C-alpha positions in Angstrom: 23.6 -14.4 -21.6 26.5 -11.9 -21.6 29.4 -12.5 -24.0 32.3 -12.2 -21.5 35.7 -11.6 -23.1 38.8 -11.7 -20.9 41.4 -9.1 -21.5 44.3 -11.2 -20.4 47.9 -10.2 -20.1 51.1 -10.4 -18.0 51.4 -7.2 -16.1 52.7 -4.1 -17.9 51.9 -5.4 -21.3 49.4 -2.8 -22.5 46.2 -4.1 -21.0 45.2 -0.8 -19.5 45.8 1.0 -22.8 43.7 -1.6 -24.5 40.9 -1.1 -21.9 41.0 2.7 -22.6 40.7 2.1 -26.3 37.6 0.0 -25.7 36.2 2.5 -23.3 36.7 5.3 -25.9 34.7 3.3 -28.5 31.6 4.1 -26.4 32.3 7.8 -26.1 30.3 10.2 -28.3 31.8 13.2 -30.2 32.4 15.9 -27.7 32.8 13.6 -24.8 35.9 13.9 -22.6 37.9 10.8 -21.6 38.2 10.4 -17.8 41.0 7.8 -17.3 39.8 7.3 -13.7 36.3 6.1 -14.8 37.0 3.3 -17.3 34.2 1.0 -16.0 35.9 -2.3 -17.1 35.7 -4.9 -14.3 38.9 -6.4 -13.1 38.7 -10.1 -12.3 41.0 -10.0 -9.2 39.3 -7.0 -7.5 38.7 -7.9 -3.9 35.7 -5.7 -3.1 33.4 -7.3 -5.8 34.4 -10.7 -4.6 33.4 -9.9 -1.0 30.2 -8.1 -2.2 29.1 -11.2 -4.1 30.1 -13.8 -1.5 29.4 -11.8 1.7 32.6 -13.3 3.0 35.7 -11.6 4.5 38.4 -12.6 2.1 41.1 -11.6 4.7 40.4 -14.7 6.7 40.1 -17.1 3.8 42.9 -19.2 2.3 44.0 -18.8 -1.2 42.5 -22.2 -2.1 39.1 -21.2 -0.6 39.0 -18.0 -2.6 40.1 -19.7 -5.8 37.4 -22.4 -5.3 34.7 -19.6 -5.3 36.1 -17.4 -8.1 34.7 -19.4 -11.0 31.1 -18.9 -9.6 31.8 -15.1 -9.3 33.1 -14.9 -12.8 30.0 -16.7 -14.2 27.8 -13.9 -13.0 26.8 -11.3 -15.6 27.1 -7.6 -14.9 23.5 -6.6 -14.0 24.2 -3.1 -15.4 25.2 -4.4 -18.8 22.4 -4.1 -21.3 21.6 -6.0 -24.6 21.7 -4.4 -28.0 19.5 -5.4 -31.0 18.4 -8.6 -29.3 22.1 -9.7 -29.1 23.9 -10.3 -25.8 26.2 -7.4 -24.9 29.9 -7.9 -24.7 31.5 -7.6 -21.3 35.3 -7.1 -21.2 37.0 -8.1 -18.0 40.7 -7.5 -17.3 42.8 -10.2 -15.8 46.5 -10.8 -15.1 45.9 -14.3 -13.8 47.7 -17.1 -15.4 45.3 -19.6 -17.0 45.1 -22.2 -14.2 42.7 -24.7 -12.5 41.1 -24.4 -9.1 41.7 -27.0 -6.4 38.6 -28.7 -7.8 40.1 -28.9 -11.2 38.0 -26.4 -13.1 39.3 -23.3 -14.9 39.8 -20.4 -12.4 38.3 -18.0 -14.9 35.2 -20.1 -15.5 36.4 -21.4 -18.9 33.8 -22.1 -21.5 30.9 -21.7 -19.0 31.2 -18.0 -18.6 33.4 -16.7 -21.4 33.2 -16.2 -25.1 36.9 -16.0 -25.4 40.0 -14.1 -24.4 42.0 -11.3 -26.1 45.6 -12.1 -25.0 47.8 -9.0 -25.0 51.5 -9.7 -25.0 54.5 -7.4 -25.1 58.2 -8.0 -25.7 59.5 -9.1 -22.2 62.6 -7.0 -22.7 60.2 -3.9 -22.6 58.1 -5.4 -19.9 61.1 -5.5 -17.6 61.7 -1.7 -17.4 58.0 -1.0 -17.1 57.6 -3.6 -14.3 60.6 -2.2 -12.5 59.0 1.3 -12.4 55.6 -0.1 -11.4 57.0 -2.2 -8.5 59.8 0.3 -7.7 62.5 -2.4 -8.0 65.7 -2.6 -10.1 65.7 -3.9 -13.6 67.8 -6.8 -12.4 65.1 -7.7 -9.9 62.4 -7.3 -12.6 64.4 -9.8 -14.9 64.4 -12.2 -12.0 60.7 -11.7 -11.4 59.8 -12.6 -15.0 61.6 -15.9 -14.6 60.1 -16.8 -11.2 57.6 -19.6 -11.3 56.1 -18.3 -8.0 55.7 -14.7 -9.2 52.4 -13.2 -8.2 50.5 -10.0 -7.8 48.1 -9.2 -5.0 50.7 -10.1 -2.4 51.5 -7.3 0.1 53.5 -7.0 3.3 52.0 -3.6 4.1 48.3 -4.3 4.7 45.6 -6.0 2.7 45.9 -5.4 -1.0 42.9 -4.3 -3.0 43.2 -7.3 -5.3 43.1 -11.0 -4.7 46.2 -13.2 -5.2 47.0 -13.4 -8.9 49.4 -16.2 -9.8 51.6 -15.1 -12.7 54.5 -17.6 -12.8 57.2 -17.1 -15.5 56.5 -14.8 -18.4 56.9 -17.7 -20.9 54.6 -20.0 -18.9 52.0 -17.3 -18.5 51.8 -16.7 -22.3 51.9 -20.4 -23.0 49.1 -21.2 -20.6 46.7 -18.9 -22.3 47.7 -19.9 -25.8 47.7 -23.7 -25.2 44.5 -24.1 -23.1 41.5 -25.5 -25.1 38.6 -24.2 -23.0 38.0 -20.9 -24.9 39.2 -19.2 -28.1 42.1 -16.8 -27.9 42.9 -13.8 -30.0 46.5 -12.7 -29.8 47.4 -9.0 -29.8 51.0 -7.9 -29.6 51.6 -4.5 -28.0 54.0 -3.7 -30.8 51.4 -4.4 -33.5 48.8 -2.4 -31.6 51.1 0.6 -31.4 52.1 0.3 -35.1 48.5 0.1 -36.5 46.1 0.7 -33.6 43.0 1.1 -35.7 43.4 -2.2 -37.6 44.4 -4.2 -34.5 41.5 -2.8 -32.5 39.0 -3.6 -35.2 40.2 -7.1 -35.5 40.0 -7.7 -31.8 36.5 -6.3 -31.6 35.4 -8.5 -34.5 36.8 -11.5 -32.5 34.8 -10.3 -29.5 31.6 -10.2 -31.6 31.3 -6.4 -31.3 30.5 -4.3 -34.3 32.2 -0.9 -34.4 32.3 1.8 -37.0 35.4 3.3 -38.6 34.5 6.6 -37.0 34.3 5.0 -33.6 37.7 3.4 -34.0 39.2 6.6 -35.4 37.9 8.7 -32.4 39.1 6.0 -29.9 42.6 6.0 -31.4 42.8 9.8 -31.2 41.5 10.0 -27.6 43.7 7.2 -26.4 46.9 8.6 -27.9 49.7 7.7 -25.4 51.0 11.3 -25.2 47.4 12.4 -24.3 47.2 9.8 -21.6 50.5 10.9 -20.1 49.2 14.5 -20.1 45.9 13.5 -18.4 47.8 11.5 -15.7 50.0 14.5 -15.0 46.9 16.7 -14.6 44.5 14.4 -12.7 46.6 11.5 -11.5 45.6 7.9 -12.3 44.1 5.7 -9.5 45.6 2.5 -10.9 49.2 3.8 -10.5 51.0 1.6 -8.0 51.7 3.3 -4.6 55.4 3.2 -5.1 55.4 4.2 -8.8 55.9 7.7 -10.0 53.8 7.4 -13.1 51.7 4.7 -14.8 52.0 5.8 -18.4 55.8 5.7 -18.4 57.2 5.5 -21.9 55.0 3.1 -24.0 57.5 2.7 -26.8 58.2 -0.6 -28.5 61.9 -1.5 -28.5 62.8 1.0 -25.7 64.7 -1.9 -24.1 67.5 -1.3 -26.6 68.6 1.9 -24.7 67.4 0.8 -21.2 68.8 -2.7 -20.7 72.4 -3.9 -20.4 73.6 -6.6 -22.7 73.6 -9.0 -19.7 70.0 -8.2 -18.9 69.0 -8.7 -22.5 70.9 -12.0 -22.7 69.3 -13.3 -19.5 65.8 -12.5 -20.7 66.4 -14.1 -24.0 68.0 -17.2 -22.6 65.0 -17.6 -20.2 62.2 -16.8 -22.7 63.7 -17.1 -26.1 61.6 -20.0 -27.3 58.3 -18.3 -26.5 59.6 -14.9 -27.8 60.4 -16.5 -31.1 57.2 -18.4 -31.2 55.1 -15.2 -31.1 57.4 -13.4 -33.5 60.0 -11.4 -31.5 63.5 -11.3 -33.0 66.3 -12.4 -30.7 69.7 -10.9 -30.1 71.5 -13.8 -28.4 69.7 -17.1 -28.2 68.9 -18.9 -31.5 65.2 -19.3 -32.5 63.7 -22.7 -31.7 62.2 -24.9 -34.4 58.6 -24.2 -33.5 56.0 -22.6 -35.7 54.9 -19.2 -34.8 51.5 -18.9 -33.1 48.8 -18.8 -35.8 50.8 -20.6 -38.5 49.5 -23.8 -39.9 
């Protein structure tokens, strides 16, 4: 059986960078990184769903699609091999909130089809500017989006999107849903920590996923996935995951950039809406006082 590990995140939190790092672990010395051929499956992709079900998702309701998705997610990748008599690890990207289908089972197959989840989180104050560029909306609109319980991806008024509906909800609820569920184990990765000590955080995440990597593999992956190098590659070749209305995908990628991008009002609104969860996972607050909870991972 394949060891599936979800790469879960709210959009624009570093999921794609993490996928590239994982992809680079498999490259050999002398190989060239092609950012348009990462190979990591995406849970919400419409074409694989239709290929597996032989159904036209365009004429299906959201409830009908979500009722079938757990069966799709249980299927192992037929092209994924096994190594040393141990199941291979399959990483699958998802932006979906952790939720239940109309039948009451985990949308992402829960313990039936997954070894665990690596939850990638980013300071929502930085998510706002990145999301604004991705969706081609104002930062004020992005602040509102992060606090909207009905927020979703895969919703388009300009034709059929390439991805199925992904319910996101509020940023705080999205993070809490993954951290608080009890179906599968979760390993938390903060974007800021990944940026500060990429090699260490990557090794820890791979250990959680049950994948053995060498120091040389990690060192090479970190070098190849340098953010500046990714920006240069996107400028030369484009990146097929860039949203149609966005100018670039790899925009700035700096922790704390919100300090010179957001107004005081925008910062305050984000912290008032999400301060308790921000403090819980270790983000310092400017306006709202930290709540009396323990931080995630503390006993």
